[in-house]
C-alpha positions as CSV (number, residue, x, y, z in Angstrom):
1,M,-1.4,-13.9,-13.5
2,E,0.3,-13.3,-10.2
3,V,4.1,-13.7,-9.7
4,R,5.7,-13.4,-6.3
5,S,9.2,-13.1,-4.7
6,T,10.2,-13.3,-1.1
7,Y,13.3,-12.1,0.7
8,K,13.6,-14.0,3.9
9,Y,15.6,-13.1,7.0
10,A,16.5,-9.6,5.9
11,R,18.5,-8.0,8.6
12,I,16.3,-4.9,9.1
13,S,13.4,-4.1,11.4
14,P,10.0,-4.8,9.7
15,F,8.8,-1.4,10.9
16,K,11.5,0.4,8.8
17,V,10.7,-1.7,5.7
18,R,6.9,-1.2,5.9
19,E,7.4,2.5,5.5
20,V,8.9,2.0,2.0
21,T,6.6,-0.9,0.9
22,R,3.6,1.3,1.4
23,E,4.9,3.7,-1.2
24,I,5.2,1.2,-4.0
25,Q,1.9,-0.6,-3.6
26,G,-0.3,-0.2,-6.7
27,L,2.5,1.4,-8.8
28,P,3.6,0.1,-12.2
29,V,6.9,-1.8,-11.9
30,S,9.0,0.9,-13.7
31,A,7.6,3.6,-11.4
32,A,8.3,1.5,-8.3
33,L,11.9,0.9,-9.4
34,D,12.4,4.6,-10.0
35,L,11.0,5.4,-6.6
36,L,13.2,2.9,-4.9
37,A,16.3,4.1,-6.7
38,F,15.8,7.6,-5.2
39,T,14.8,6.6,-1.7
40,P,17.7,7.1,0.7
41,K,17.0,4.2,3.0
42,K,18.5,0.8,3.5
43,A,15.1,-0.8,3.1
44,A,14.8,0.6,-0.4
45,S,17.8,-1.4,-1.7
46,L,16.5,-4.6,-0.1
47,I,13.0,-4.1,-1.6
48,G,14.6,-3.2,-4.9
49,K,16.4,-6.6,-5.0
50,T,13.1,-8.4,-4.2
51,L,11.2,-6.4,-6.8
52,K,13.9,-7.2,-9.5
53,S,13.7,-10.9,-8.5
54,A,9.9,-10.8,-8.9
55,I,10.3,-9.2,-12.3
56,A,12.8,-11.9,-13.4
57,N,10.4,-14.6,-12.1
58,A,7.6,-13.0,-14.2
59,E,9.7,-12.9,-17.4
60,N,11.3,-16.4,-17.1
61,N,8.7,-18.5,-15.4
62,A,5.4,-16.9,-16.5
63,N,6.5,-15.4,-19.9
64,L,5.1,-12.0,-18.9
65,K,6.6,-8.6,-20.0
66,A,7.7,-6.2,-17.3
67,D,5.9,-3.3,-19.0
68,G,2.5,-4.5,-18.1
69,L,3.2,-5.5,-14.5
70,V,1.9,-3.7,-11.4
71,V,2.9,-4.2,-7.7
72,K,-0.3,-5.7,-6.4
73,E,0.9,-6.4,-2.9
74,A,4.1,-5.6,-0.9
75,T,4.0,-7.0,2.6
76,V,6.5,-7.3,5.3
77,G,6.3,-10.0,8.0
78,E,8.4,-10.3,11.1
79,G,11.2,-12.9,11.0
80,P,13.0,-14.4,14.0
81,T,14.7,-12.0,16.4
82,L,18.3,-12.5,17.4
83,K,18.8,-11.8,21.1
84,R,22.1,-10.3,22.2
85,I,23.4,-8.9,25.5
86,M,25.1,-5.7,26.3
87,A,27.1,-5.3,29.5
88,R,25.7,-2.6,31.9
89,A,26.6,-1.1,35.2
90,R,27.2,-3.3,38.4
91,G,27.5,-6.5,36.5
92,S,24.0,-6.4,35.0
93,A,23.1,-6.8,31.3
94,S,20.5,-5.5,29.0
95,R,19.0,-7.2,26.0
96,I,19.5,-6.1,22.4
97,L,16.9,-7.3,20.0
98,K,18.2,-7.6,16.4
99,R,15.1,-7.9,14.4
100,T,14.7,-9.6,11.0
101,S,12.0,-9.4,8.4
102,H,10.5,-11.3,5.5
103,I,9.7,-9.1,2.5
104,R,7.1,-10.4,0.1
105,I,6.2,-8.8,-3.2
106,V,3.4,-9.9,-5.5
107,L,3.2,-8.6,-9.1
108,S,0.1,-8.9,-11.3
109,D,-0.8,-8.1,-14.9
110,E,-4.5,-8.1,-14.3
111,I,-4.7,-4.8,-12.5
112,A,-5.1,-1.7,-14.8
113,I,-2.0,0.5,-14.6
114,E,-2.9,3.8,-12.9
115,T,-0.8,6.8,-13.5
116,R,-1.0,10.1,-11.6
117,A,-2.9,11.8,-14.4
118,T,-5.6,9.1,-14.5
119,R,-5.8,9.1,-10.7
120,K,-6.3,12.9,-10.7
121,A,-9.0,12.7,-13.4
122,K,-10.8,10.1,-11.4
123,R,-10.8,12.3,-8.2
124,K,-12.2,15.2,-10.2
125,A,-15.0,13.1,-11.6
126,E,-15.8,11.9,-8.1
127,K,-15.9,15.5,-6.8
128,K,-18.3,16.5,-9.6
129,A,-20.6,13.6,-8.8
130,T,-20.7,14.5,-5.1
131,K,-21.4,18.2,-5.9
132,K,-24.3,17.2,-8.2
133,E,-25.8,14.9,-5.6
134,S,-25.6,17.6,-2.9
135,K,-27.2,20.2,-5.3
136,S,-30.1,17.8,-6.1
137,E,-30.7,17.2,-2.4
138,T,-30.8,20.9,-1.6
139,T,-33.2,21.6,-4.4
140,Q,-35.5,18.8,-3.3
141,N,-35.4,20.1,0.3
142,A,-36.1,23.7,-0.7
143,S,-39.1,22.7,-2.9
144,G,-40.7,20.1,-0.7
145,E,-40.7,19.2,3.0
146,S,-37.5,18.8,4.9
147,K,-36.5,15.4,6.3
148,S,-37.5,16.3,9.9
149,D,-41.0,17.3,8.6
150,K,-41.4,13.9,6.9
151,K,-40.4,12.1,10.1
152,T,-42.9,13.9,12.3
153,A,-45.7,13.4,9.6
154,N,-45.2,9.6,9.6
155,Q,-45.3,9.3,13.4
156,P,-48.8,8.8,15.0
157,N,-50.1,11.3,17.5
158,K,-49.9,10.3,21.1
């Protein structure tokens, strides 16, 4: 089941928030909260509030336990921009854009929780599989015709 939480009109640029949301996607909730606690950015505290709200929604509304939840999606949309003016030389003015953002976090219990150890084991297995494939291709090419020989053999003489 999916549970979501949205923080609208957060007074921070979406570009700055996206940097932190990319880090927590796919992590278990406990790991995401730890990561946000030790990230020294304003965006981390705002995302942390939204994540805690999503966890509370999951526990109270959907009767899910926080232990089995994973951050399925953490997206940041652009909110309305406040336009202000700053006085400049010779009576002119320059515009200051105060950007806002909408932070949306989706939690799910359907995704398998992936830790660093399982991710590392998965990569090793993939590397072994690619090495076996490349070995089998080289043995076939050494024993039989090469791919270029096969192509020329199939083409009719002109």
